[in-house]
N, C-alpha and C positions, 0 to 999 in steps of 0.2 A: 581134430582134437575134440574131446567131449566138453571141455570147459576152457575157453580161451582166457577168461578173466580171473585174475587172482582173487577178486572180490565177490564172485558169484557164490551165493549161499542159497540152496534150494530149500533147506529146512533150518530155520533160524531158532536157536536157543539163546537165552540170555542168562549168563552166569555171573556171580560176583567175582571181583578181581582176584580175591583169594579163593581157593578151590571150594566149590560147592557143586556136587554132582547132580542134585535134583534140579531140573530146569525151573527157572523163575517164572517163565511163561512160555507157552507155545501158542503162536498165533493161528487160531482156527476159527472159522466162521460158524459159531454155534449161536443161533438166534432163538431157538425154541427148546423147551425141555425135551420134546420128542427127538429133536436133532441130537441133543446131548446123549440121550439114552442110546440112540442108534450108533453114535460115535463110540460110546463106551463098549457096547456089544461087539462092534467091529474090532476095537482095540484088543479086547479079551480074546476073541476068536483068532485074530491074526497072531497074537502073542503065543497062544497055544499051538498054532500051526507051525510057527517058525522056531519055537523053543528048542534049543539044543542042536539046531541044524547048522548054524554058522560057527566057524572056527577061524582063529587067526592062522594064516598060512605058515607052514613049517618047512615046506619043500622049496627052499631057495638058497642061493649061495650067500654065505655070510663071510665077509672078508674082514678080519681083524685089523685094527690100526691103532697107533699110539701117537702121542703128541710129538711134534718136531723136536729133535734132541740137540742139534748143533746150534743152539740159540745164540751162542757167543759169536757166531759168524755174521750175523746181520748187523746193519748199521746201528740200530737202536740197541741190539744185544751187546755190542762192543761197549757202548756208553754205560749201560746198566752193569755189565760185568766189572768195569773199572770202579764204579760206585760201590758195588758189593764188596770189593776188596777193602774198601775203607770202612765198611761196617760188617765185619765178619759175624755170621750167624743171624743177622737181622735182615728184614725186608723194608722197602720204602712204601709209604702210604700217603694218600691224599683223599680226603672226603669230597664227594661231589654233591653239593647241596641243591643247586638250582636246576630246573628242568631243561632250559635251553642249552647250557654247557654239558648237561648229562647226555643229550642226544649228539651234540657236536663231538664229544669225546668218543662215543661209539663209532661214529662215522670216521673220525680221525684214525682209529685203529685199522679200519679197512684201507685207508690211504697209506698208512705207514707199513702195513704188512708186506713182508718180502717172501715168506715161506708158508705160513699157515694162519688160519683163523678158525677157532673152535667156538661155536655159538650154541648155547643151551638156554631155552626159555619155556616157561609155562604158557604164556599168552603172547601171540604175535598177531596183532590186528592188521587187516588189509587196508589200512588208511594211509595218509600221507607219510607218516614216519615209517610205518611198516614197509611200504612200497619202496621208499628211498633206501632203506637198509638193504632190502633184497636187491635193488638195482646196483648198489655199491659193492655188495658181496659178489655179484656176477662179474662186475668190472674187475675186481681183485682176482677172481678166478681166471679171467681173460688174460691177465698178465702173468699167470703161472702160480698164483697162490693156491694152496690146497685148502679148501673150505669144507668143514664138517658142521652140519646143522642138525641139532637134536631138539625136537619139539614135542611137548606133550600134545596129545590128540584132542584135548578138551574143546578147542574152538576151531578146529580145522575142517568142519563140515563143508563139503562142496568145493574144497580146494586141492583135492588130490591131483588133478590134472596139472595145475600150475606148479605144484611142488615137484611132481614127477618130471615135468619139463625142465625145471632147474636142475634136477638130479641128473638129467641127461648130459649136462656139461661134464667134460672129462675131469675137471678139477673140483667138482662139487659132489658131495655125498649128503643125502638127507635121510635121517632115520626118525621114526615116530615112536614115542614112548607109550607102552601099554595101549596099543591101538584098539579101536572098535572093530569088530569083525564085520558087521553090516555097515558098509561104508555109506550107503544111501538111506538107511533106516535105523538110525542110532537109537531111537527111543526104545526099540525092541531089545537092544543090547542092555539098556538101562534096566529093563524089567527082568530079563532072563539071565543076565551075567553081572548083576550089581556087585557081588562080592569082589570080583576082580576089578571092575571098572571104577569102583569107589576110590581106589588108590591112584593118586596122581603125582606127577613130578612137578613140584612147585619151584624148582631151582631157577636162578637167573645168573648166568655166567657168560662172560665173553673173554677169550684169551687170544692175544696176538703173538705169533712167533715164539710162544712159550716164554716171553719176557715181560709182557704187560697184561694185566687183567682188570676187568671191572666186575664186581660182585655187589649185589644189594637187593633192593626191593622193587626196582622198576622192571616191568615187562616191556614189550615193544608195542607202542600204540600212542596216539596223539595225547590222550589224557594223562599219560605218564611224563610227557615232556612239555606240558603247558600250552599246547596249541589246539586243544579242543574248545569249541565255542560254547559247549553246554556244561561241562564239568571237568575239573582238573585236580590231580592228586598232589598232595604234599608227600615227598618221598626222599629217600637218601640212598646213595651208593658209596662205595669205597673203591678206589683204584689202588692196585698193588704192583710192585716190581720186586725182583729179587728171588731168593730161593723158594719163598712161599708160592710163587707162581707155578713152579714145577709140581707142588702138591695139589694146587688147583687143577692143573692139567691131568694129574693122576686120577682125580675124582671124575673129571669129564670122561677119561678113558674107561673107567669102571662102568659108568652108565652106558657109554657108547658101545662097548663090546659085550654087554650083557644080553641075555635072551629076551629081555623085556623091551629092547629097542629094535624095531623092525624096519628094514629098508623100505622106503616109500615105494620102490619099484616092485616089491613083493605084495603090495596092497592094492595095486591097480591091475586091471584086466587087459592091458595092452602095453606094448613097448613104446617108449617115448624117445624121440630122436632130436638131433640138433635143430632140425627144422621146427619141431614143436617148441624148442627153447627160443628160437628166434621169434616165432609168432607170439609166444607168451611175453617175451621181453619188449616186443613192440607195443603190446597192450599196456604193459607196466609203465613204459616211458610216457605213453599218452596219458595214463591215469595220474602219474606224478605231476605232469604239467597241469592237468585239470584240477587236481586237489590243492595245488598252490601252497606249499609249505611257506609260512609267513615270514621266516627269517632268512637273511642272506647266508645260506649254509656254506657255500664255498668261501665266502669272505670270513666267516667264523672259523672255518678249518684253517685257512691261511694264517689268521691271527694266532690261532692256537699253536700251529707249527712254529711260527716265529717266536713264540714264547716258551718253546720246549726246554731250552737251556735253563730258563728261570724256573719253570715248573719242576724240573729235575732237582734244581738246587734247593727248592722249598719242600721237597719230600721229607716226611718224618720217618726216620729209621728206628725200628723197634722190633721186639719179638712179637710174632704173630703166628696163628695157625688157622687152618680151615676146619670148621666143624660141620659135619654132614651126616646124612642118613644113607646108609648103603641100601639100594633098592631091594636087596634080598629080604631085608627086615620088614618090608611092608606086607609081605605075604606070611610072615611068621607072627602069630598072635602072642607068642611068648616073648617076643623081643620088642622092647619099647624104643622110641626114637632116641638116637644118640644125641641129637641137638637138645631135646627136652631133658635128657639125663644130665648133659653138660651144664645146662642152665641151672637146674636145681642143685647140682654139686657146687657150682660157683656161689650160690646163695649162702651155703654153709660157711663161706670164708668172709662174708661181709662184716664190716666193722662200723660203718657210719651211714651209708646212703645207697639207695637204688633208684635210678631214674629210668623210666620206661616210656617209649613211644611206640604204640602198637595199633595198627588199623582195627584189629579185632582182638578184644580182650575179654576172654571168658574164663574166669578163674576156677570155677568148679569148687568142690569141697576142699580138695587138696590145696588149691591156690589160696583160698580164703584162710585156711588154717595156717599156711606158711606165712601169709601176711601178718597174721596175729602174732606168731612166734617172733618174726622179725621186729615187729613193733615193740613187743615186750623186751627185746634186746636193745631197744633204743635206736633202731635203725630207721631213718627217714625213707619213706617210699613215695615217689611221685609218679603218676601215670597220666599220659595224654592219650585219649582214644577218640573215636568218632562219636558225635552226638547222633540223636535220632534222625535229624534232618541232613546231616552230612554223610551218614552211613548209607552204603549202596544196597544193603540187604537187611530187611527187617528181621529175618530169622537170626542173623548174627547179632543184631542189636538186642533182640529179645534174650538171647543167652547171656549177654553181658548185663542186661538190666536185672536179671534174676539175682545176681550176686552183688549188685551195686551197694545196697544198704549194708550188707555184712562187711564189705571192703572198707566202707567209711567208718563203721564201728571198730574195725580192726586197725585204724590209724592211717589208712592210705590217703594221700592228697590226690584228689581225682579231678581231672579236667577233661572237657569234651570240646572237640573242634567246632567252631562256628562255620556255617556254610558260606559266610561272607568274609572269611578270614583273609586279611590283607597279606599275611605271610604266604598264602598260596596264590592269591590273585595279583600280587605285586612282588614277585620273588626277586630279590636283589636289584630292585629298581629297573628291571628289564622291560622290554616292550611287552605289553599285555595284548593277548589276542582278543579277549572279550571280557569286559568288566561285568557282564551279566552271568558269566559261567559260575557254577557252584563249586565251592571248595570241598575237598574230601581228603581224608587221611589214608595214606598207604604205607607209611614208614614202618619199619620193623627194626628198632634199635634199642640197645640197653647200655647204660653206663654204670659200672660197678665202682663205688667208692672214689669216683673221679680219677681213677687210675687206669682203668681198662674198659674196652667197649666191645660190643657185638653188633655187627651190621649185616643183615642178610635177608632171607626170605621168610624167616620163622615168625609167625604170629603167635601170640600167647592165647591159643584156642585149642580145642580138642582135635580139630582136623590137622593142624600142624604137629601136635604132640603125638597123635595116635594113628593117623591114616596116611598122610602124604610124606614124600621125601622133601627135606629142606636142606639149605646150605647157607653158611655165612662165615665171615671172618671175625675172629677174636683177636684183638690187638691190645697188648700191654703197653700203654703209653699215656701218661698224664697230658701230654701235649695234644694227642689225637682226642683224648677225652674232653679236653677244654673246648676244642672246636665243635665236637658233637653236642656238648652241653650248651654252647652258645646257640646252636641250631634249635635245640630242645627248648631253651628258655624263651626263644622267639615264639614258639608255638603256644606256650601257656600264658602269654601276655593277655590281659583282659580284653584287648581289642581283637584277639584271635580265637579266644576260647571262652567257655563257660566253666567257672569253678563250681563243682558240685559239692554241696554240704548237707548236713542234717540240721534242721532248725531245733528249737528248744522242745518241740513236741515229737521229735524223731522223724519228721517228714522231710522228703527231699526238697532242696531248693537250689536254684542255679543263679549265679551272679556273674555279670559281665559289665563292660563299659561300652556305651555308644555315644560318640561325640563328647567324650570326657565325663559323661554322667553314668553313675552306677545304676544298673538295672537289675531287678530281681524277678525271677520266674518261680512259680509254684508247680509247674508241669513242664515237660520237655519243651524247651524254647522253640518257637516258630513252627511247632509241629501241628498237624491237623488231627481232627477226631479220629479219622479212619486209620491213620498211621498208629496212633496210640492204641486203638481198639484191636487192630490186627496183631500188634506187638503183644498185647495182653493175652490174646488167644494163643499165640505161639508159645508164650511162656508156660502155658499149661500142658503143652505137648511133650512127650518123652523123646525129644530129638536132640538133646544137648550134645550127645556124643558125636553127632554128625556135623556140628557147626564149626 
């Protein structure tokens, strides 16, 4: 095998969790200006040499497939079908607030599955949680479950062999969305084929037996599930059962069967066998043991299974629908995002209040004007987003910072997450992996008039609106809304966030509480000079449409 380890990466890029195609850094040993010049000349020469040469393969067998249809025949399917009969036309929902149960729930789906598992993610990190999920998916396939895995290609550099080895399993198929043509030299694709590669699949979906699904903001990786020692995300998912799950599966099928999703076997230059799979899984098992997931996962799963009857009883049944972007539209400049259009259409119906929690919040002219119009109609707007020090990409923060004053003048209540927010570092009074880890916001949720909610992958930024595909669930339920509001209210508490205001002179000011004492800042709290300087420079650049 070319690459036995699922974690080997020969060329490492660092991207923000929400899609940003331009690499944040490339680690190169450039010590002198002459070295830099030589590198740039080599880069230009090589780019010209290879421009137009690489193509995505088209000469391969594409086998269409759809979601498992006889969902009523499984053990869980029978239970859910009986519940559906009591709630005609409705689906059952439960929000998943905290990171530890969010991971346990996903692993539980692999344990409960009898017939199928459909998995679609933008990011799948090769860390403890990523490896464990891979391990459990293979175990499910071993007992006869059909597993379809659709991944965006954005962070899969160096992992083709491992994925192709998993794909060698008779019950596992893996496809890559909008893949890079040059598998070992992606930077040249960025330069020569940016128009195509700039469009990414930002979706996060997992469906079991076509009866249960999890949709939301979390990708697969330690920092989405609270077990990273350096930084962890505040995030939100929603679980669904009932007829809406069939709609979610139809969305998955559309992505899966489209020409933009290429089988991993067509992207590698050799055939992989069961022996390769065994070798890869041996390495994965070893790495899982070494990476030491800090919670008793099997115990958590057993407890969750034991509580299934209670969980089903507590489901909130309501009207809901999946809102998504057809990948066809990302290549059509004349077609805007369906998720974006649905959001703005819903704003027209608002009567009293709009609550937003978004990792990246770049309103642009349209957004600030809409905020003004809503404010003039007497509608309260509250937003929680990342602060400069909790944001993982300065460029994204710069886009938000450009419109911040206008938003405040247009009546928005604005909050920014603190990097030491207890709501992230002590979620639900669960075991904390590291008190030193930084908090960051990754949630993408909206509550409309305390009556309906949207939870999904859609950030309120240009990239989600104009460039990538997004997906989320819209649920019409005051009860679900109340639960999401309780989650959101926790985030804007003064011990978790900075309230952003304009002082009497029109200057920005930040207010928070530390140990019960109110603290005021006149510049981005806890930030350094270079963070603010670079942010200021980026604000001057014409890159807003790519953020």
